[in-house]
Phi, psi and omega in degrees: 000135176295135182232158175234150189273152178236126177274118184293132182083200185242150185301136182287167177308127199213164173244038183300129178273170180302318181300312190296325183292328183271356185262175178287130182256129176231154178207173174297133176093018180303133174240133184265138175237151182290155182296330186292336176299315175295321178302317186291315183292323179295319180297317178295320180292321179299315179296319176301318181297310184302305183291315185289321174301318181292308185290325178287322179295319177287327177296319178295316179299330180289317184290327176288325179280321190256104182289337177297340178275353186280051173274164183306316178298322180286337173297323176296322179290325177290320172300326180286323178299313175301324181289318178299318181299314183298319180300319184284326180279322189263315191264321185293327179302329180297306181290338179291311181294321182293330180294317179288334179274350178067021177194159181288133188259344196251014172068189182292322182291317175297325178296317181292321178294319183291313180298321178294315187290316182298322179288314177302316183282325180295315178295316181301311179308315183293321176291328178290318180294325175299312179300318181299321179299315178296317176304316179294320182295318174294318184293319182267318185268334179237067187296334179292340180256023187286345173299342177287340186270088180234168178294325179293318181294321179294317176301318185291322182294316179304316182297318178296320178297316176300320183290322174295319180296317175299321183297312181286332175281338182280337186302320173299337178286340183254013174113347176266103190072184179204170179261122183224167172295150180223171169054238183277016179061028176233014174208167186231159177198182173295164179276113179264324178275084186212150173256004181286124185298330182292313182287320178299320179295322179295322181294324181294315182297314185295319177299329178277312182282330186247357175233294184298313182300304181299319182291319178300321177296311180302314181300314178305308183295314187282340172294319180284331177293318183274000171269347182270126176205092180275116178248024186298325182213160183295316180299312179301317184292318181298317178294319180294323178296325171304312183294325182292321177299317171301320177297323180296322175297316179294320181299322170303315178306310177301310182300322172296318184294312180295319175309319180290328185264339190296315178306319181293320181296319180290322178296320181297313179301315177301318180288326181283323190237002177238208180255109184300322182296343177281352188274121178297155182302320183292326178288325183267333185275329184277322185307323178298336183268330171296323177300323183290345178281347183305326186293345187268344190278323187309304179297330177292314175304314183293317179296323179285335187246349178249113185297318182289319179297321180298314184295312178297328182292313185286340178289337180269352183283156182306322182278002183293327182300323182294319178297318176301319179291330175296318183287324174296323174300320176299317176300316174306316177299327177298313181295311179301317181294334178268000188299329186269006179300141179278108182293331178296310175301324174300323178297324176298324183297324182287337178277312184260108180305142182281147175265155183304324184287338183298326188286345181254005180270166184274160172304329183290352181297149181301329185281123183291325181296327177294322177299316176289330177298320177298317183292322181294323176293325181293320182292316181299319176301321175296324177293333184292344178289344177276115191282339182285126180301316185296315182291328181295315180299318182293324177298316178295321182288324179298328182270004173058040171276125182297135184304328181303320182290316183302312183297319187278341177268000000 
């Protein structure tokens, strides 16, 4: 069986030329893996690209089309979707093709480009999730400072997150560490296994500023979010529950992201500060590709857990027009059934508040107000068959039923 070579640990600080990068690399402790292993990784990356590009593209399209979704928190989600889409379109194809070829195909320049993009977009995603955690912390735990959470502030924060990711990813390009092949020799990253003090210092700084600090901020924010529970009023409690539901969604996204990147972080930490030769091939080779799947999960999680986002998602699908036509027909039915309502009697209802028992009496009752109340209740019930909240509201308004009647019935 054809085999490909695996370099234990991560490639040392090097002056590796383009030719050397594309040739077989050997070192003491070489481990061989079957070609099928590379093919499986390539297949997983293709599925990740196909699903991730579709879902992230749809997510961005939803934010562009539906203006009601453009809240500060959702702007962060849109920024995250753009980051994930860029990762899948720009960075992932290179290791995917190399996996099927069982070797790196793109030379030294391609290695530097792929390593830079993965590092830049990966760090940006982490900083964006950190910023979302701060947003949730202010909205829920510090409601008096909610004025700080604006669309302008969110936009500037998103730009800052991209700037931080770019800054840390750019430093290896100017000589503080470098980008080299890693793991199964079909993807690139900074040099972790090194004795060079300059590269080693970069690794130390990166672990604190791009891992420990962001995760520490997330833990702090979510600890205070879930320690906050204002029950001063029913309305405050209801609003807080809505915000907490959004926070739970974000927490799931953070958990999936950290879960995807943690194996790679552990291996990198092991290679940088431990003995790289002790890392088993299965442990060292696979984590870089698990990390690349992180880009596919965020839109799926948001669609599954956010009702408003899910509704907008289904509305832009091709079969959404058929559903809308069906609902419009139901609204027309509401209007026709309410056409015979007595507007004069409805006016009386506005003058004399209805009693709760009135809504359950029959039209044959001697009280004309009760008769109209029953008709109103019947019309509203017909409107309730329209599952879309906005169309249901339009239905009630179209048949001219006073809001007082709807509420009291």
